C-alpha positions as CSV (number, residue, x, y, z in Angstrom):
1,M,-14.2,-34.9,-41.1
2,E,-17.5,-34.1,-42.2
3,I,-18.2,-30.8,-43.5
4,R,-21.3,-28.9,-42.2
5,P,-23.4,-27.1,-44.9
6,V,-23.8,-23.3,-44.7
7,K,-27.1,-21.8,-44.4
8,H,-26.3,-18.2,-45.1
9,L,-23.0,-17.1,-46.5
10,D,-21.5,-13.6,-46.0
11,A,-17.9,-13.8,-44.9
12,T,-14.4,-12.4,-45.2
13,V,-11.3,-14.5,-45.1
14,K,-7.5,-14.0,-45.5
15,I,-5.2,-16.2,-47.5
16,P,-1.5,-16.9,-46.9
17,G,1.4,-15.8,-49.1
18,S,1.9,-17.4,-52.6
19,K,3.6,-20.8,-52.5
20,S,5.2,-20.3,-55.9
21,Y,6.5,-16.9,-55.1
22,T,7.6,-18.0,-51.6
23,Q,9.7,-20.7,-52.9
24,R,11.3,-18.5,-55.8
25,A,12.2,-15.8,-53.3
26,L,13.7,-18.2,-50.8
27,I,15.9,-19.8,-53.3
28,I,17.0,-16.4,-54.8
29,G,17.4,-14.9,-51.5
30,A,19.7,-17.8,-50.7
31,L,21.9,-17.2,-53.6
32,A,22.0,-13.4,-53.1
33,E,24.8,-11.4,-51.6
34,G,23.5,-9.9,-48.0
35,K,20.5,-10.5,-46.2
36,S,16.9,-10.7,-47.5
37,F,13.6,-10.1,-45.5
38,L,10.5,-11.9,-47.0
39,R,7.2,-10.5,-45.5
40,N,4.0,-12.7,-45.8
41,G,5.9,-15.9,-47.2
42,L,4.1,-19.0,-46.8
43,L,5.0,-21.4,-43.8
44,S,3.8,-24.7,-44.9
45,E,5.2,-28.3,-45.3
46,D,6.5,-27.7,-48.8
47,T,8.3,-24.3,-47.7
48,E,9.7,-26.0,-44.6
49,Y,11.5,-28.8,-46.5
50,L,12.9,-26.3,-49.0
51,M,14.2,-23.9,-46.1
52,E,15.7,-27.0,-44.4
53,A,17.4,-27.8,-47.6
54,L,18.6,-24.2,-48.3
55,R,20.1,-24.3,-44.8
56,S,22.1,-27.6,-45.5
57,L,23.3,-25.9,-48.7
58,G,24.8,-22.9,-46.6
59,S,21.9,-20.3,-46.2
60,E,21.0,-19.2,-42.7
61,I,17.1,-19.0,-42.6
62,L,15.2,-17.6,-39.5
63,I,11.7,-16.8,-38.8
64,E,11.5,-13.4,-37.0
65,D,8.2,-11.5,-36.3
66,G,6.6,-13.4,-39.0
67,D,9.4,-12.6,-41.7
68,M,11.6,-14.9,-43.3
69,V,15.1,-13.7,-42.8
70,I,17.6,-15.3,-45.2
71,G,21.3,-14.9,-45.1
72,G,22.5,-15.1,-48.7
73,T,25.4,-17.1,-49.8
74,G,26.7,-14.9,-52.7
75,G,26.3,-17.8,-55.1
76,T,28.4,-20.3,-52.8
77,V,26.8,-23.6,-52.4
78,R,28.0,-25.7,-49.4
79,N,28.0,-29.6,-49.8
80,P,26.0,-30.9,-47.0
81,R,27.7,-34.5,-47.6
82,R,24.3,-36.0,-46.9
83,E,21.1,-36.7,-49.0
84,I,18.8,-33.7,-49.3
85,Y,15.2,-35.0,-48.6
86,L,12.3,-32.9,-50.1
87,G,9.1,-34.7,-49.3
88,N,6.7,-34.4,-52.0
89,N,8.0,-30.7,-53.0
90,G,8.4,-31.0,-56.9
91,T,9.0,-27.4,-57.3
92,A,12.1,-27.7,-54.8
93,M,13.2,-31.0,-56.5
94,R,13.6,-29.3,-59.7
95,F,14.8,-25.9,-58.8
96,L,17.6,-27.4,-56.3
97,T,18.8,-29.7,-59.1
98,S,20.0,-26.8,-60.9
99,L,21.0,-24.9,-57.8
100,V,23.5,-27.6,-56.3
101,S,25.1,-27.7,-59.8
102,L,26.7,-24.3,-58.6
103,G,28.6,-26.4,-55.8
104,K,31.5,-28.8,-55.6
105,G,31.5,-32.5,-55.2
106,M,28.4,-35.1,-55.1
107,F,24.8,-33.9,-54.2
108,T,21.9,-36.4,-53.9
109,L,18.2,-34.9,-53.7
110,S,15.3,-37.3,-53.0
111,G,11.9,-37.3,-51.7
112,D,8.9,-39.5,-50.8
113,P,7.7,-42.2,-53.2
114,R,5.3,-40.0,-55.0
115,L,8.0,-37.4,-55.7
116,C,10.1,-40.2,-57.1
117,E,7.3,-40.8,-59.7
118,R,7.4,-37.2,-60.9
119,P,9.4,-36.7,-64.2
120,M,12.1,-34.3,-64.8
121,N,14.1,-35.9,-67.9
122,P,14.1,-32.6,-69.9
123,L,15.7,-30.7,-67.1
124,L,18.4,-33.3,-66.5
125,D,19.1,-33.4,-70.4
126,A,19.1,-29.5,-70.3
127,L,21.8,-29.4,-67.5
128,K,23.8,-31.9,-69.3
129,I,24.0,-29.6,-72.4
130,L,25.0,-26.8,-70.0
131,G,27.9,-28.7,-68.6
132,V,26.5,-30.5,-65.6
133,D,27.2,-34.2,-64.8
134,V,23.6,-35.3,-63.3
135,R,21.7,-38.6,-63.4
136,S,19.0,-40.4,-61.9
137,K,20.0,-42.8,-59.1
138,N,17.4,-45.5,-60.1
139,K,14.7,-44.9,-62.8
140,Q,16.1,-42.7,-65.6
141,G,14.5,-39.2,-65.8
142,Y,13.1,-39.3,-62.1
143,P,14.2,-38.7,-58.7
144,P,16.4,-39.5,-56.6
145,V,18.9,-37.3,-58.6
146,V,22.8,-37.3,-58.2
147,V,24.7,-34.3,-59.3
148,H,28.6,-34.4,-59.6
149,A,28.9,-30.6,-59.4
150,N,31.5,-28.4,-60.7
151,G,29.8,-25.2,-61.8
152,L,27.3,-24.4,-64.5
153,R,28.9,-24.0,-68.0
154,G,26.0,-22.0,-69.6
155,G,25.4,-21.9,-73.3
156,R,22.2,-22.4,-75.4
157,V,19.7,-25.0,-74.7
158,T,16.3,-25.9,-76.5
159,L,13.2,-27.4,-74.5
160,E,10.6,-28.9,-76.6
161,D,7.0,-30.1,-75.7
162,I,7.9,-30.0,-72.0
163,E,5.2,-31.1,-69.3
164,S,6.5,-28.5,-66.7
165,S,7.4,-24.8,-66.9
166,Q,9.3,-25.3,-63.6
167,Y,12.3,-26.9,-65.8
168,V,12.5,-23.4,-67.2
169,S,12.3,-21.5,-64.0
170,S,15.1,-23.9,-62.6
171,L,17.6,-23.0,-65.3
172,L,16.7,-19.3,-65.3
173,I,17.2,-18.8,-61.5
174,C,20.8,-20.2,-61.5
175,A,21.8,-18.8,-64.9
176,P,23.6,-15.8,-63.7
177,Y,26.0,-17.7,-62.1
178,A,27.1,-19.8,-65.1
179,E,30.5,-19.4,-66.7
180,R,29.0,-17.7,-69.7
181,D,25.7,-16.4,-71.0
182,T,22.7,-18.8,-71.1
183,V,19.9,-18.8,-73.6
184,I,16.9,-21.0,-73.1
185,A,14.6,-21.5,-76.2
186,L,11.1,-23.3,-76.0
187,Q,9.4,-25.0,-78.7
188,G,6.0,-26.8,-78.8
189,Q,3.8,-27.1,-75.9
190,V,4.8,-25.5,-72.6
191,P,2.1,-25.6,-69.9
192,S,2.0,-23.0,-67.1
193,L,3.8,-20.2,-68.9
194,P,2.7,-17.6,-66.3
195,Y,5.0,-19.3,-63.9
196,I,7.9,-18.3,-66.0
197,D,6.9,-14.7,-65.9
198,M,6.6,-14.9,-62.2
199,T,10.1,-16.3,-61.9
200,I,11.5,-13.5,-64.2
201,E,9.6,-10.9,-61.8
202,V,11.4,-12.3,-58.9
203,M,14.7,-12.3,-60.3
204,K,14.4,-8.8,-61.3
205,A,13.3,-7.8,-57.9
206,F,16.6,-9.2,-56.5
207,G,18.6,-7.4,-59.2
208,V,19.0,-9.9,-62.1
209,E,17.5,-9.1,-65.7
210,V,16.1,-11.8,-68.1
211,I,16.2,-10.7,-71.8
212,R,13.2,-11.7,-74.1
213,E,13.9,-10.3,-77.5
214,I,11.6,-12.9,-79.1
215,P,8.7,-14.9,-77.7
216,N,9.7,-18.1,-75.8
217,C,13.5,-17.3,-75.8
218,Y,15.1,-16.1,-72.7
219,S,18.7,-14.9,-72.2
220,V,20.5,-14.3,-69.1
221,K,23.8,-12.5,-69.1
222,N,26.4,-14.2,-66.7
223,G,28.2,-12.3,-63.9
224,Q,24.9,-10.8,-62.8
225,R,24.3,-11.2,-59.0
226,Y,21.3,-11.3,-56.7
227,E,21.3,-8.5,-53.9
228,G,19.6,-9.1,-50.6
229,K,16.3,-7.3,-50.4
230,R,13.1,-6.5,-48.5
231,H,10.4,-8.3,-50.6
232,R,6.7,-8.7,-49.9
233,I,5.1,-12.1,-51.0
234,E,1.7,-11.4,-52.5
235,G,-1.3,-13.7,-51.4
236,D,-2.0,-17.0,-53.1
237,I,-4.6,-17.0,-55.7
238,S,-4.8,-20.9,-55.7
239,S,-5.8,-20.9,-52.0
240,A,-8.0,-18.0,-52.5
241,S,-10.0,-19.9,-55.3
242,Y,-11.6,-22.2,-52.6
243,F,-13.3,-19.5,-51.2
244,F,-14.3,-17.9,-54.6
245,L,-16.0,-21.4,-55.2
246,A,-17.6,-21.3,-51.8
247,A,-19.4,-18.0,-52.9
248,A,-20.4,-19.7,-56.1
249,L,-21.8,-22.9,-54.7
250,C,-23.7,-21.2,-51.7
251,K,-25.0,-18.1,-53.6
252,G,-23.3,-16.0,-51.0
253,R,-20.8,-13.3,-50.5
254,V,-17.1,-14.1,-49.7
255,R,-14.3,-11.1,-49.6
256,V,-10.8,-12.5,-49.9
257,Q,-8.1,-10.4,-48.5
258,N,-4.4,-10.2,-48.9
259,L,-4.9,-10.6,-52.7
260,T,-3.3,-8.6,-55.7
261,P,-5.9,-8.8,-58.6
262,R,-3.2,-7.4,-60.9
263,T,-1.0,-10.3,-60.3
264,L,1.1,-12.5,-62.7
265,Q,-0.2,-15.5,-61.0
266,G,-2.1,-17.2,-63.9
267,D,-4.6,-18.4,-61.7
268,I,-6.5,-15.0,-61.3
269,K,-8.1,-15.8,-64.8
270,F,-10.3,-18.2,-62.9
271,L,-12.3,-15.2,-61.9
272,Q,-13.1,-14.7,-65.6
273,I,-14.5,-18.2,-65.7
274,M,-16.5,-17.6,-62.5
275,E,-18.1,-14.3,-64.2
276,R,-18.9,-16.3,-67.3
277,L,-20.6,-19.0,-65.1
278,G,-22.8,-16.6,-63.2
279,C,-20.8,-14.8,-60.5
280,T,-20.2,-11.3,-59.7
281,V,-16.6,-10.2,-58.9
282,I,-15.4,-7.0,-57.4
283,R,-11.9,-6.3,-57.4
284,G,-10.3,-4.0,-54.9
285,D,-6.6,-2.9,-54.4
286,H,-5.8,-5.6,-52.0
287,W,-8.8,-7.8,-52.1
288,V,-11.3,-9.7,-54.4
289,E,-15.1,-10.2,-53.5
290,V,-17.1,-12.9,-55.2
291,V,-21.0,-12.9,-55.0
292,G,-22.5,-16.1,-56.2
293,G,-25.8,-16.2,-58.2
294,E,-27.5,-18.7,-60.5
295,L,-25.0,-20.8,-62.2
296,T,-25.2,-20.5,-66.0
297,P,-26.2,-23.7,-67.7
298,G,-25.2,-25.3,-70.8
299,E,-21.8,-26.6,-72.5
300,Y,-18.5,-24.8,-71.8
301,V,-14.9,-25.6,-72.9
302,F,-12.2,-24.1,-70.8
303,D,-8.5,-24.3,-71.7
304,L,-6.7,-24.5,-68.3
305,G,-3.1,-25.0,-69.5
306,D,-1.9,-21.8,-67.9
307,M,-3.6,-22.3,-64.5
308,P,-3.7,-26.2,-63.9
309,D,-4.1,-26.0,-60.2
310,M,-7.6,-24.6,-60.9
311,V,-8.8,-27.9,-62.3
312,P,-10.1,-29.5,-58.9
313,T,-11.8,-26.2,-58.1
314,L,-13.5,-25.7,-61.6
315,S,-14.3,-29.6,-61.5
316,V,-16.4,-29.2,-58.3
317,L,-17.8,-25.9,-59.7
318,A,-18.7,-27.9,-62.9
319,A,-20.3,-30.8,-60.8
320,S,-22.6,-28.4,-59.4
321,R,-23.7,-26.7,-62.6
322,S,-26.4,-27.9,-65.2
323,G,-24.6,-28.7,-68.3
324,R,-21.2,-30.0,-69.7
325,T,-17.9,-28.8,-68.8
326,V,-14.8,-29.8,-70.9
327,I,-11.5,-29.0,-69.3
328,T,-8.6,-29.2,-71.7
329,N,-4.6,-28.9,-72.1
330,V,-4.0,-30.3,-68.4
331,S,-2.5,-33.8,-69.4
332,H,0.3,-33.0,-67.0
333,L,-1.9,-33.2,-64.0
334,R,-1.4,-37.0,-64.1
335,T,2.1,-36.2,-62.8
336,K,1.0,-34.0,-59.8
337,E,0.9,-34.7,-56.0
338,S,-1.7,-37.3,-57.3
339,N,-3.0,-38.3,-60.7
340,R,-5.3,-35.4,-60.3
341,L,-7.4,-36.3,-63.5
342,E,-8.1,-39.8,-62.3
343,A,-8.7,-38.7,-58.7
344,L,-11.2,-36.4,-59.7
345,V,-13.0,-38.6,-61.8
346,T,-13.3,-41.2,-59.3
347,E,-14.3,-38.9,-56.4
348,L,-16.9,-36.9,-58.6
349,K,-18.5,-40.3,-59.6
350,K,-18.8,-41.0,-55.7
351,T,-21.1,-38.0,-55.5
352,G,-23.3,-39.2,-58.5
353,V,-21.8,-36.9,-61.0
354,R,-20.8,-38.3,-64.5
355,A,-17.3,-37.5,-65.1
356,E,-14.6,-39.0,-67.8
357,E,-10.9,-38.6,-68.4
358,R,-9.9,-37.3,-71.7
359,E,-6.4,-37.4,-73.1
360,D,-5.7,-33.9,-72.2
361,G,-8.4,-33.1,-69.4
362,L,-11.7,-34.1,-68.2
363,T,-15.4,-34.1,-69.2
364,I,-17.9,-33.3,-66.5
365,D,-21.8,-33.5,-66.6
366,G,-23.1,-31.6,-63.9
367,N,-26.1,-32.3,-61.9
368,R,-27.0,-32.5,-58.0
369,P,-24.1,-34.0,-56.2
370,H,-24.8,-36.1,-53.1
371,G,-22.7,-36.6,-50.2
372,A,-19.8,-39.1,-50.1
373,E,-16.7,-40.1,-48.5
374,I,-13.8,-38.2,-50.3
375,E,-10.3,-40.0,-50.7
376,T,-7.8,-37.3,-50.8
377,Y,-4.7,-39.3,-52.4
378,N,-2.6,-37.1,-50.0
379,D,-3.2,-34.3,-52.3
380,H,-4.0,-30.7,-50.7
381,R,-6.1,-29.7,-53.7
382,I,-8.5,-32.5,-54.0
383,A,-9.1,-32.0,-50.0
384,M,-9.8,-28.4,-50.2
385,S,-11.9,-28.4,-53.4
386,F,-14.3,-31.3,-52.1
387,A,-14.5,-29.6,-48.6
388,I,-16.1,-26.6,-50.4
389,L,-18.7,-28.9,-52.0
390,G,-19.6,-29.9,-48.5
391,L,-20.7,-26.5,-47.7
392,R,-23.7,-26.9,-50.0
393,T,-24.0,-30.8,-50.2
394,P,-24.8,-32.5,-47.0
395,G,-22.7,-35.7,-46.1
396,V,-19.3,-34.7,-47.7
397,K,-16.6,-36.4,-45.5
398,I,-12.9,-35.6,-46.2
399,K,-10.4,-38.3,-45.4
400,D,-6.9,-37.2,-44.1
401,K,-7.7,-33.6,-43.5
402,N,-3.9,-32.9,-42.7
403,C,-2.7,-33.0,-46.3
404,V,-3.6,-29.4,-46.7
405,K,-0.4,-28.7,-44.7
406,K,1.4,-28.8,-48.0
407,S,0.1,-25.3,-49.1
408,F,-2.4,-24.1,-46.6
409,P,-2.0,-25.3,-43.1
410,G,-4.7,-22.7,-41.6
411,F,-7.4,-23.9,-44.4
412,W,-9.5,-25.4,-41.8
413,E,-9.5,-22.4,-39.6
414,E,-10.4,-20.0,-42.5
415,L,-13.2,-22.3,-43.6
416,E,-14.8,-22.0,-40.1
417,K,-15.2,-18.3,-40.8
418,L,-17.7,-19.0,-43.5
419,Y,-20.1,-20.1,-40.8
């Protein structure tokens, strides 16, 4: 698919609900007592895999008038007596590994070949400490995962220098249903900490409190129960970032609707980076507008440990700016939907931009990129970021445009609104 450059950019777009919030609310709603109604939940490939898995575990989930209607199980997890397949949904794999421990009998969780390359050993070790018989079916520490479930005992567990905050969220969500109180302590490096805050926020919305008496130590009292709620999912900042990028590259104006500027989503800090690099940002109650200007030249270093999904977006912005951009604290991107660091270097070089992998990130020397055929590696974020480059740079072609279904099925339709 060849992207047509935009001559004059002045547009308004709307982005879907947050994938991260939708997945957390779906699982918590499935554990709750009574019905839950999710407004503005994301319907995408990832959430479809998750909903089908939750249905197999005993929750009735319907789509009515755009709402997700979830029949809660009250914490009773049914054994489907068949393998649960999750595609390349890493969040669902990690969250459901803890969830099925609340059931009885053997549960097997699997996915596509790339998912089975995504590590989860710290979560498996933590669950063992909390009384769960869990193991890898093939390669130790990787999916497929087999859980011989008989409930979650609870207790205290310490996670040190983990590569994913999803391990913490997975344990927190199921902790109320443990036999005793659960304490999760974190030591060393933990990427994407804002996602833990998002998990705690959704838990609280459905009636469960997480206690944090000291930093990076989380306590959950057993015996608490989620209650069915009406809950609105806020817009996805990761999805919005591509349209922020469009304004920056095309020196135009884009207003993105369905956003909460005061969100806990860590990706919202990307707007601060854009302001440093020459953009004007206007924040409304439920929208954000970005106006592009001359991109600021020179060398910048950005720590994206709390917003790793912004690395492809920032990489394309860096490629179009005069000067060096160093992105740090994102080594865990090697285990995402693709090896994102390697993929970004390879594709940026195709456009004539100097880029190198670092141990914990990337170095990009920006200039004037030229057109190229972009391999997407079945990675939605690679496809969407480089598609935006094509709005300014003629000759950008995106292979496998359908990979955006993972998080933003309507991306190409919204992109058309920029013309």
